[in-house]
N, CA, C, O and the ligand as a Tripos MOL2 file, in Angstrom:
@<TRIPOS>MOLECULE
protein
  241   239    61     0     0
PROTEIN
NO_CHARGES

@<TRIPOS>ATOM
      1 N           0.8470   -1.2100    0.0000 N.3       1 MET1
      2 CA          0.0000    0.0000    0.0000 C.3       1 MET1
      3 C           0.8770    1.2530    0.0000 C.2       1 MET1
      4 O           1.7890    1.3790    0.8170 O.2       1 MET1
      5 N           0.6010    2.1570   -0.9010 N.am      2 PRO2
      6 CA          1.3690    3.4030   -0.9120 C.3       2 PRO2
      7 C           1.0070    4.2710    0.2930 C.2       2 PRO2
      8 O          -0.1210    4.2670    0.7840 O.2       2 PRO2
      9 N           2.0090    5.0090    0.7400 N.am      3 ARG3
     10 CA          1.7760    5.8610    1.9010 C.3       3 ARG3
     11 C           0.9330    7.0750    1.5010 C.2       3 ARG3
     12 O           1.1990    7.7030    0.4760 O.2       3 ARG3
     13 N          -0.0580    7.3990    2.2850 N.am      4 GLY4
     14 CA         -0.9130    8.5530    1.9910 C.3       4 GLY4
     15 C          -1.9350    8.2050    0.9450 C.2       4 GLY4
     16 O          -1.7810    7.2390    0.1980 O.2       4 GLY4
     17 N          -2.9600    8.9830    0.8990 N.am      5 LYS5
     18 CA         -4.0300    8.7410   -0.0620 C.3       5 LYS5
     19 C          -4.0620    9.8850   -1.0610 C.2       5 LYS5
     20 O          -4.0600   11.0590   -0.6920 O.2       5 LYS5
     21 N          -4.0930    9.5160   -2.3280 N.am      6 SER6
     22 CA         -4.2700   10.5580   -3.3370 C.3       6 SER6
     23 C          -5.7200   10.5570   -3.8000 C.2       6 SER6
     24 O          -6.3800    9.5200   -3.8610 O.2       6 SER6
     25 N          -6.1810   11.7350   -4.1160 N.am      7 THR7
     26 CA         -7.5710   11.9130   -4.5010 C.3       7 THR7
     27 C          -7.6370   12.4160   -5.9300 C.2       7 THR7
     28 O          -6.8620   13.2850   -6.3280 O.2       7 THR7
     29 N          -8.5520   11.8750   -6.6880 N.am      8 ASN8
     30 CA         -8.7740   12.3810   -8.0320 C.3       8 ASN8
     31 C          -9.6110   13.6520   -7.9740 C.2       8 ASN8
     32 O         -10.6950   13.6740   -7.3900 O.2       8 ASN8
     33 N          -9.0920   14.7060   -8.5890 N.am      9 VAL9
     34 CA         -9.8320   15.9590   -8.6320 C.3       9 VAL9
     35 C          -9.8560   16.4950  -10.0600 C.2       9 VAL9
     36 O          -9.0310   16.1230  -10.8940 O.2       9 VAL9
     37 N         -10.7940   17.3520  -10.3170 N.am     10 TYR10
     38 CA        -10.8710   18.0000  -11.6210 C.3      10 TYR10
     39 C          -9.9080   19.1740  -11.6760 C.2      10 TYR10
     40 O          -9.6310   19.8350  -10.6750 O.2      10 TYR10
     41 N          -9.4040   19.4120  -12.8950 N.am     11 LEU11
     42 CA         -8.6760   20.6480  -13.1530 C.3      11 LEU11
     43 C          -9.6090   21.5460  -13.9680 C.2      11 LEU11
     44 O         -10.0260   21.2010  -15.0740 O.2      11 LEU11
     45 N          -9.9220   22.7010  -13.3900 N.am     12 ILE12
     46 CA        -10.9420   23.5580  -13.9680 C.3      12 ILE12
     47 C         -10.3120   24.8140  -14.5700 C.2      12 ILE12
     48 O          -9.5130   25.4990  -13.9320 O.2      12 ILE12
     49 N         -10.6910   25.0910  -15.8000 N.am     13 CYS13
     50 CA        -10.2260   26.2980  -16.4690 C.3      13 CYS13
     51 C         -10.7410   27.5240  -15.7190 C.2      13 CYS13
     52 O         -11.9320   27.6340  -15.4290 O.2      13 CYS13
     53 N          -9.8270   28.4420  -15.4090 N.am     14 LYS14
     54 CA        -10.2330   29.6250  -14.6520 C.3      14 LYS14
     55 C         -11.0150   30.6130  -15.5090 C.2      14 LYS14
     56 O         -11.7220   31.4770  -14.9900 O.2      14 LYS14
     57 N         -10.8820   30.4760  -16.8210 N.am     15 ASP15
     58 CA        -11.5800   31.4000  -17.7120 C.3      15 ASP15
     59 C         -13.0310   30.9840  -17.9400 C.2      15 ASP15
     60 O         -13.9460   31.7930  -17.7900 O.2      15 ASP15
     61 N         -13.2370   29.7030  -18.3070 N.am     16 CYS16
     62 CA        -14.5880   29.2780  -18.6770 C.3      16 CYS16
     63 C         -15.1880   28.2820  -17.6850 C.2      16 CYS16
     64 O         -16.3360   27.8640  -17.8340 O.2      16 CYS16
     65 N         -14.4070   27.9050  -16.6760 N.am     17 LYS17
     66 CA        -14.8750   26.9970  -15.6110 C.3      17 LYS17
     67 C         -15.2080   25.5920  -16.1150 C.2      17 LYS17
     68 O         -15.9610   24.8650  -15.4670 O.2      17 LYS17
     69 N         -14.6630   25.2150  -17.2400 N.am     18 MET18
     70 CA        -14.8730   23.8660  -17.7320 C.3      18 MET18
     71 C         -13.9210   22.8990  -17.0370 C.2      18 MET18
     72 O         -12.7660   23.2270  -16.7650 O.2      18 MET18
     73 N         -14.4310   21.6960  -16.7530 N.am     19 GLN19
     74 CA        -13.6070   20.6750  -16.1140 C.3      19 GLN19
     75 C         -12.9020   19.8880  -17.2050 C.2      19 GLN19
     76 O         -13.3920   18.8520  -17.6550 O.2      19 GLN19
     77 N         -11.7600   20.3820  -17.6210 N.am     20 ASN20
     78 CA        -11.0880   19.8370  -18.7950 C.3      20 ASN20
     79 C         -10.1860   18.6540  -18.4830 C.2      20 ASN20
     80 O         -10.0150   17.7670  -19.3190 O.2      20 ASN20
     81 N          -9.6130   18.6310  -17.3010 N.am     21 TYR21
     82 CA         -8.6280   17.6060  -16.9850 C.3      21 TYR21
     83 C          -8.8720   17.0510  -15.5910 C.2      21 TYR21
     84 O          -9.6170   17.6170  -14.7910 O.2      21 TYR21
     85 N          -8.2250   15.9360  -15.3290 N.am     22 THR22
     86 CA         -8.2430   15.4050  -13.9740 C.3      22 THR22
     87 C          -6.8100   15.2000  -13.5220 C.2      22 THR22
     88 O          -5.9080   15.0020  -14.3360 O.2      22 THR22
     89 N          -6.6150   15.2480  -12.2300 N.am     23 THR23
     90 CA         -5.2940   14.9890  -11.6880 C.3      23 THR23
     91 C          -5.4420   14.3670  -10.3180 C.2      23 THR23
     92 O          -6.5300   14.3430   -9.7430 O.2      23 THR23
     93 N          -4.3300   13.8620   -9.8000 N.am     24 ARG24
     94 CA         -4.3680   13.2480   -8.4770 C.3      24 ARG24
     95 C          -3.5630   14.1020   -7.5090 C.2      24 ARG24
     96 O          -2.4140   14.4500   -7.7810 O.2      24 ARG24
     97 N          -4.1670   14.4330   -6.3920 N.am     25 ILE25
     98 CA         -3.4570   15.1870   -5.3690 C.3      25 ILE25
     99 C          -3.6080   14.4820   -4.0310 C.2      25 ILE25
    100 O          -4.5490   13.7190   -3.8160 O.2      25 ILE25
    101 N          -2.6780   14.7480   -3.1460 N.am     26 ASN26
    102 CA         -2.8070   14.2860   -1.7760 C.3      26 ASN26
    103 C          -3.4450   15.4150   -0.9770 C.2      26 ASN26
    104 O          -2.8330   16.4590   -0.7530 O.2      26 ASN26
    105 N          -4.6610   15.1940   -0.5590 N.am     27 LYS27
    106 CA         -5.4240   16.2620    0.0880 C.3      27 LYS27
    107 C          -4.8280   16.6870    1.4280 C.2      27 LYS27
    108 O          -5.0990   17.7790    1.9280 O.2      27 LYS27
    109 N          -4.0120   15.8050    1.9970 N.am     28 LYS28
    110 CA         -3.4030   16.1600    3.2860 C.3      28 LYS28
    111 C          -2.2710   17.1660    3.1010 C.2      28 LYS28
    112 O          -2.0110   17.9930    3.9740 O.2      28 LYS28
    113 N          -1.6050   17.0820    1.9580 N.am     29 THR29
    114 CA         -0.4490   17.9450    1.7410 C.3      29 THR29
    115 C          -0.7230   19.0200    0.7020 C.2      29 THR29
    116 O          -0.0590   20.0560    0.6800 O.2      29 THR29
    117 N          -1.7000   18.7710   -0.1550 N.am     30 THR30
    118 CA         -1.9790   19.7160   -1.2410 C.3      30 THR30
    119 C          -3.4120   20.1940   -1.1570 C.2      30 THR30
    120 O          -4.3440   19.3910   -1.2070 O.2      30 THR30
    121 N          -3.5930   21.4870   -1.0300 N.am     31 THR31
    122 CA         -4.9420   22.0190   -0.9950 C.3      31 THR31
    123 C          -5.2990   22.6550   -2.3340 C.2      31 THR31
    124 O          -6.4250   22.5320   -2.8160 O.2      31 THR31
    125 N          -4.3330   23.3280   -2.9180 N.am     32 LYS32
    126 CA         -4.6190   24.0360   -4.1640 C.3      32 LYS32
    127 C          -3.4310   23.8820   -5.1130 C.2      32 LYS32
    128 O          -2.2730   24.0660   -4.7370 O.2      32 LYS32
    129 N          -3.7640   23.5370   -6.3530 N.am     33 LEU33
    130 CA         -2.7470   23.4130   -7.3790 C.3      33 LEU33
    131 C          -3.2070   24.1650   -8.6140 C.2      33 LEU33
    132 O          -4.4010   24.2270   -8.9060 O.2      33 LEU33
    133 N          -2.2680   24.7260   -9.3260 N.am     34 GLU34
    134 CA         -2.6190   25.3860  -10.5790 C.3      34 GLU34
    135 C          -1.6710   24.9320  -11.6790 C.2      34 GLU34
    136 O          -0.4520   24.9120  -11.5060 O.2      34 GLU34
    137 N          -2.2510   24.5720  -12.7980 N.am     35 HIS35
    138 CA         -1.4670   24.1330  -13.9450 C.3      35 HIS35
    139 C          -1.8610   24.9510  -15.1510 C.2      35 HIS35
    140 O          -3.0320   25.2740  -15.3520 O.2      35 HIS35
    141 N          -0.8620   25.2820  -15.9530 N.am     36 LYS36
    142 CA         -1.1770   25.9050  -17.2400 C.3      36 LYS36
    143 C          -1.3870   24.8140  -18.2660 C.2      36 LYS36
    144 O          -0.4740   24.0470  -18.5730 O.2      36 LYS36
    145 N          -2.6030   24.7510  -18.7970 N.am     37 LYS37
    146 CA         -2.9480   23.7120  -19.7560 C.3      37 LYS37
    147 C          -3.7810   24.3120  -20.8820 C.2      37 LYS37
    148 O          -4.3410   25.4040  -20.7770 O.2      37 LYS37
    149 N          -3.8320   23.5390  -21.9650 N.am     38 PHE38
    150 CA         -4.6260   24.0050  -23.0950 C.3      38 PHE38
    151 C          -6.1080   23.7610  -22.8360 C.2      38 PHE38
    152 O          -6.5100   22.6460  -22.5040 O.2      38 PHE38
    153 N          -6.9100   24.7960  -22.9870 N.am     39 CYS39
    154 CA         -8.3480   24.6560  -22.8380 C.3      39 CYS39
    155 C          -8.9920   24.6070  -24.2200 C.2      39 CYS39
    156 O          -8.8800   25.5600  -24.9910 O.2      39 CYS39
    157 N          -9.6680   23.5010  -24.5380 N.am     40 PRO40
    158 CA        -10.3000   23.3790  -25.8490 C.3      40 PRO40
    159 C         -11.4710   24.3470  -26.0420 C.2      40 PRO40
    160 O         -11.8190   24.6830  -27.1740 O.2      40 PRO40
    161 N         -12.0660   24.7870  -24.9560 N.am     41 THR41
    162 CA        -13.1680   25.7400  -25.0510 C.3      41 THR41
    163 C         -12.6470   27.1540  -25.3330 C.2      41 THR41
    164 O         -13.1680   27.8590  -26.1970 O.2      41 THR41
    165 N         -11.6190   27.5500  -24.5950 N.am     42 CYS42
    166 CA        -11.0190   28.8640  -24.8040 C.3      42 CYS42
    167 C         -10.0740   28.8590  -26.0080 C.2      42 CYS42
    168 O          -9.7200   29.9110  -26.5400 O.2      42 CYS42
    169 N          -9.6740   27.6540  -26.4250 N.am     43 LYS43
    170 CA         -8.7320   27.4790  -27.5370 C.3      43 LYS43
    171 C          -7.4110   28.1930  -27.2910 C.2      43 LYS43
    172 O          -6.8230   28.7810  -28.1990 O.2      43 LYS43
    173 N          -6.9590   28.1290  -26.0460 N.am     44 LYS44
    174 CA         -5.6630   28.7110  -25.6950 C.3      44 LYS44
    175 C          -5.1930   28.1160  -24.3770 C.2      44 LYS44
    176 O          -5.9380   27.4090  -23.6970 O.2      44 LYS44
    177 N          -3.9530   28.4110  -24.0270 N.am     45 MET45
    178 CA         -3.4220   27.9780  -22.7460 C.3      45 MET45
    179 C          -4.0050   28.8540  -21.6470 C.2      45 MET45
    180 O          -3.9170   30.0810  -21.6940 O.2      45 MET45
    181 N          -4.5970   28.2060  -20.6680 N.am     46 THR46
    182 CA         -5.1580   28.9460  -19.5460 C.3      46 THR46
    183 C          -4.7250   28.2850  -18.2410 C.2      46 THR46
    184 O          -4.1990   27.1720  -18.2370 O.2      46 THR46
    185 N          -4.9520   28.9820  -17.1500 N.am     47 VAL47
    186 CA         -4.6450   28.4210  -15.8360 C.3      47 VAL47
    187 C          -5.7870   27.5110  -15.4170 C.2      47 VAL47
    188 O          -6.9530   27.9070  -15.4300 O.2      47 VAL47
    189 N          -5.4390   26.2920  -15.0470 N.am     48 HIS48
    190 CA         -6.4240   25.3420  -14.5490 C.3      48 HIS48
    191 C          -6.1480   25.1010  -13.0670 C.2      48 HIS48
    192 O          -5.0290   24.7650  -12.6800 O.2      48 HIS48
    193 N          -7.1590   25.2720  -12.2610 N.am     49 ALA49
    194 CA         -7.0180   25.0770  -10.8300 C.3      49 ALA49
    195 C          -7.7250   23.7980  -10.4110 C.2      49 ALA49
    196 O          -8.7020   23.3860  -11.0370 O.2      49 ALA49
    197 N          -7.2340   23.1780   -9.3580 N.am     50 THR50
    198 CA         -7.8800   21.9740   -8.8530 C.3      50 THR50
    199 C          -9.2590   22.3310   -8.3090 C.2      50 THR50
    200 O          -9.4400   23.3340   -7.6180 O.2      50 THR50
    201 N         -10.2150   21.4840   -8.6410 N.am     51 GLY51
    202 CA        -11.5920   21.7520   -8.2320 C.3      51 GLY51
    203 C         -12.1340   20.6550   -7.3530 C.2      51 GLY51
    204 O         -11.4510   20.1560   -6.4590 O.2      51 GLY51
    205 N         -13.3740   20.2850   -7.6180 N.am     52 SER52
    206 CA        -14.0570   19.3420   -6.7460 C.3      52 SER52
    207 C         -13.5270   17.9260   -6.9330 C.2      52 SER52
    208 O         -13.0040   17.5590   -7.9860 O.2      52 SER52
    209 N         -13.6800   17.1700   -5.8970 N.am     53 GLU53
    210 CA        -13.2520   15.7780   -5.8840 C.3      53 GLU53
    211 C         -14.1130   14.9490   -6.8310 C.2      53 GLU53
    212 O         -15.3200   15.1610   -6.9410 O.2      53 GLU53
    213 N         -13.4740   14.0060   -7.5090 N.am     54 ILE54
    214 CA        -14.2230   13.1380   -8.4120 C.3      54 ILE54
    215 C         -14.7350   11.9410   -7.6370 C.2      54 ILE54
    216 O         -13.9640   11.1550   -7.0870 O.2      54 ILE54
    217 N         -16.0390   11.8210   -7.6060 N.am     55 LYS55
    218 CA        -16.6430   10.6980   -6.9010 C.3      55 LYS55
    219 C         -17.0310    9.6130   -7.9000 C.2      55 LYS55
    220 O         -17.7090    9.8790   -8.8920 O.2      55 LYS55
    221 N         -16.6050    8.4280   -7.6330 N.am     56 HIS56
    222 CA        -16.9650    7.3160   -8.5180 C.3      56 HIS56
    223 C         -18.3510    6.8010   -8.1650 C.2      56 HIS56
    224 O         -18.6780    6.5890   -6.9980 O.2      56 HIS56
    225 N         -19.1460    6.6060   -9.1900 N.am     57 SER57
    226 CA        -20.5380    6.2110   -8.9790 C.3      57 SER57
    227 C         -20.6370    4.7570   -8.5140 C.2      57 SER57
    228 O         -21.5740    4.3870   -7.8070 O.2      57 SER57
    229 N         -19.6670    3.9380   -8.9140 N.am     58 SER58
    230 CA        -19.7130    2.5440   -8.5110 C.3      58 SER58
    231 C         -19.1640    2.3770   -7.0890 C.2      58 SER58
    232 O         -18.4360    3.2380   -6.5950 O.2      58 SER58
    233 N         -19.5150    1.2820   -6.4470 N.am     59 GLY59
    234 CA        -19.0880    1.0530   -5.0810 C.3      59 GLY59
    235 C         -19.9540    1.8070   -4.1130 C.2      59 GLY59
    236 O         -21.1010    2.1240   -4.4260 O.2      59 GLY59
    237 N         -19.4280    2.1050   -2.9280 N.am     60 ASN60
    238 CA        -20.2560    2.8340   -1.9740 C.3      60 ASN60
    239 C         -19.8210    4.2940   -1.9750 C.2      60 ASN60
    240 O         -20.3830    5.1060   -1.2420 O.2      60 ASN60
    241 ZN        -11.3820   27.6420  -20.7710 Zn       61 ZN61
@<TRIPOS>BOND
     1     1     2 1
     2     2     3 1
     3     3     4 2
     4     3     5 am
     5     5     6 1
     6     6     7 1
     7     7     8 2
     8     7     9 am
     9     9    10 1
    10    10    11 1
    11    11    12 2
    12    11    13 am
    13    13    14 1
    14    14    15 1
    15    15    16 2
    16    15    17 am
    17    17    18 1
    18    18    19 1
    19    19    20 2
    20    19    21 am
    21    21    22 1
    22    22    23 1
    23    23    24 2
    24    23    25 am
    25    25    26 1
    26    26    27 1
    27    27    28 2
    28    27    29 am
    29    29    30 1
    30    30    31 1
    31    31    32 2
    32    31    33 am
    33    33    34 1
    34    34    35 1
    35    35    36 2
    36    35    37 am
    37    37    38 1
    38    38    39 1
    39    39    40 2
    40    39    41 am
    41    41    42 1
    42    42    43 1
    43    43    44 2
    44    43    45 am
    45    45    46 1
    46    46    47 1
    47    47    48 2
    48    47    49 am
    49    49    50 1
    50    50    51 1
    51    51    52 2
    52    51    53 am
    53    53    54 1
    54    54    55 1
    55    55    56 2
    56    55    57 am
    57    57    58 1
    58    58    59 1
    59    59    60 2
    60    59    61 am
    61    61    62 1
    62    62    63 1
    63    63    64 2
    64    63    65 am
    65    65    66 1
    66    66    67 1
    67    67    68 2
    68    67    69 am
    69    69    70 1
    70    70    71 1
    71    71    72 2
    72    71    73 am
    73    73    74 1
    74    74    75 1
    75    75    76 2
    76    75    77 am
    77    77    78 1
    78    78    79 1
    79    79    80 2
    80    79    81 am
    81    81    82 1
    82    82    83 1
    83    83    84 2
    84    83    85 am
    85    85    86 1
    86    86    87 1
    87    87    88 2
    88    87    89 am
    89    89    90 1
    90    90    91 1
    91    91    92 2
    92    91    93 am
    93    93    94 1
    94    94    95 1
    95    95    96 2
    96    95    97 am
    97    97    98 1
    98    98    99 1
    99    99   100 2
   100    99   101 am
   101   101   102 1
   102   102   103 1
   103   103   104 2
   104   103   105 am
   105   105   106 1
   106   106   107 1
   107   107   108 2
   108   107   109 am
   109   109   110 1
   110   110   111 1
   111   111   112 2
   112   111   113 am
   113   113   114 1
   114   114   115 1
   115   115   116 2
   116   115   117 am
   117   117   118 1
   118   118   119 1
   119   119   120 2
   120   119   121 am
   121   121   122 1
   122   122   123 1
   123   123   124 2
   124   123   125 am
   125   125   126 1
   126   126   127 1
   127   127   128 2
   128   127   129 am
   129   129   130 1
   130   130   131 1
   131   131   132 2
   132   131   133 am
   133   133   134 1
   134   134   135 1
   135   135   136 2
   136   135   137 am
   137   137   138 1
   138   138   139 1
   139   139   140 2
   140   139   141 am
   141   141   142 1
   142   142   143 1
   143   143   144 2
   144   143   145 am
   145   145   146 1
   146   146   147 1
   147   147   148 2
   148   147   149 am
   149   149   150 1
   150   150   151 1
   151   151   152 2
   152   151   153 am
   153   153   154 1
   154   154   155 1
   155   155   156 2
   156   155   157 am
   157   157   158 1
   158   158   159 1
   159   159   160 2
   160   159   161 am
   161   161   162 1
   162   162   163 1
   163   163   164 2
   164   163   165 am
   165   165   166 1
   166   166   167 1
   167   167   168 2
   168   167   169 am
   169   169   170 1
   170   170   171 1
   171   171   172 2
   172   171   173 am
   173   173   174 1
   174   174   175 1
   175   175   176 2
   176   175   177 am
   177   177   178 1
   178   178   179 1
   179   179   180 2
   180   179   181 am
   181   181   182 1
   182   182   183 1
   183   183   184 2
   184   183   185 am
   185   185   186 1
   186   186   187 1
   187   187   188 2
   188   187   189 am
   189   189   190 1
   190   190   191 1
   191   191   192 2
   192   191   193 am
   193   193   194 1
   194   194   195 1
   195   195   196 2
   196   195   197 am
   197   197   198 1
   198   198   199 1
   199   199   200 2
   200   199   201 am
   201   201   202 1
   202   202   203 1
   203   203   204 2
   204   203   205 am
   205   205   206 1
   206   206   207 1
   207   207   208 2
   208   207   209 am
   209   209   210 1
   210   210   211 1
   211   211   212 2
   212   211   213 am
   213   213   214 1
   214   214   215 1
   215   215   216 2
   216   215   217 am
   217   217   218 1
   218   218   219 1
   219   219   220 2
   220   219   221 am
   221   221   222 1
   222   222   223 1
   223   223   224 2
   224   223   225 am
   225   225   226 1
   226   226   227 1
   227   227   228 2
   228   227   229 am
   229   229   230 1
   230   230   231 1
   231   231   232 2
   232   231   233 am
   233   233   234 1
   234   234   235 1
   235   235   236 2
   236   235   237 am
   237   237   238 1
   238   238   239 1
   239   239   240 2
@<TRIPOS>SUBSTRUCTURE
     1 MET1         2 RESIDUE 1 A MET
     2 PRO2         6 RESIDUE 1 A PRO
     3 ARG3        10 RESIDUE 1 A ARG
     4 GLY4        14 RESIDUE 1 A GLY
     5 LYS5        18 RESIDUE 1 A LYS
     6 SER6        22 RESIDUE 1 A SER
     7 THR7        26 RESIDUE 1 A THR
     8 ASN8        30 RESIDUE 1 A ASN
     9 VAL9        34 RESIDUE 1 A VAL
    10 TYR10       38 RESIDUE 1 A TYR
    11 LEU11       42 RESIDUE 1 A LEU
    12 ILE12       46 RESIDUE 1 A ILE
    13 CYS13       50 RESIDUE 1 A CYS
    14 LYS14       54 RESIDUE 1 A LYS
    15 ASP15       58 RESIDUE 1 A ASP
    16 CYS16       62 RESIDUE 1 A CYS
    17 LYS17       66 RESIDUE 1 A LYS
    18 MET18       70 RESIDUE 1 A MET
    19 GLN19       74 RESIDUE 1 A GLN
    20 ASN20       78 RESIDUE 1 A ASN
    21 TYR21       82 RESIDUE 1 A TYR
    22 THR22       86 RESIDUE 1 A THR
    23 THR23       90 RESIDUE 1 A THR
    24 ARG24       94 RESIDUE 1 A ARG
    25 ILE25       98 RESIDUE 1 A ILE
    26 ASN26      102 RESIDUE 1 A ASN
    27 LYS27      106 RESIDUE 1 A LYS
    28 LYS28      110 RESIDUE 1 A LYS
    29 THR29      114 RESIDUE 1 A THR
    30 THR30      118 RESIDUE 1 A THR
    31 THR31      122 RESIDUE 1 A THR
    32 LYS32      126 RESIDUE 1 A LYS
    33 LEU33      130 RESIDUE 1 A LEU
    34 GLU34      134 RESIDUE 1 A GLU
    35 HIS35      138 RESIDUE 1 A HIS
    36 LYS36      142 RESIDUE 1 A LYS
    37 LYS37      146 RESIDUE 1 A LYS
    38 PHE38      150 RESIDUE 1 A PHE
    39 CYS39      154 RESIDUE 1 A CYS
    40 PRO40      158 RESIDUE 1 A PRO
    41 THR41      162 RESIDUE 1 A THR
    42 CYS42      166 RESIDUE 1 A CYS
    43 LYS43      170 RESIDUE 1 A LYS
    44 LYS44      174 RESIDUE 1 A LYS
    45 MET45      178 RESIDUE 1 A MET
    46 THR46      182 RESIDUE 1 A THR
    47 VAL47      186 RESIDUE 1 A VAL
    48 HIS48      190 RESIDUE 1 A HIS
    49 ALA49      194 RESIDUE 1 A ALA
    50 THR50      198 RESIDUE 1 A THR
    51 GLY51      202 RESIDUE 1 A GLY
    52 SER52      206 RESIDUE 1 A SER
    53 GLU53      210 RESIDUE 1 A GLU
    54 ILE54      214 RESIDUE 1 A ILE
    55 LYS55      218 RESIDUE 1 A LYS
    56 HIS56      222 RESIDUE 1 A HIS
    57 SER57      226 RESIDUE 1 A SER
    58 SER58      230 RESIDUE 1 A SER
    59 GLY59      234 RESIDUE 1 A GLY
    60 ASN60      238 RESIDUE 1 A ASN
    61 ZN61       241 GROUP 0 **** ****
């Protein structure tokens, strides 16, 4: 088992608020992350910030 738990979160474009990407963060050590990524909606590189946690529908 790997130490610590990583959580899948969305990366949200700060310009159009689209959830374009997903990433894994450790919520205990990382609260906020920002990545410069290409947004297909804005059609340019924009800042994407970590957003809400991705909940899997299967399981409990
Ligand atoms: Zn965008």
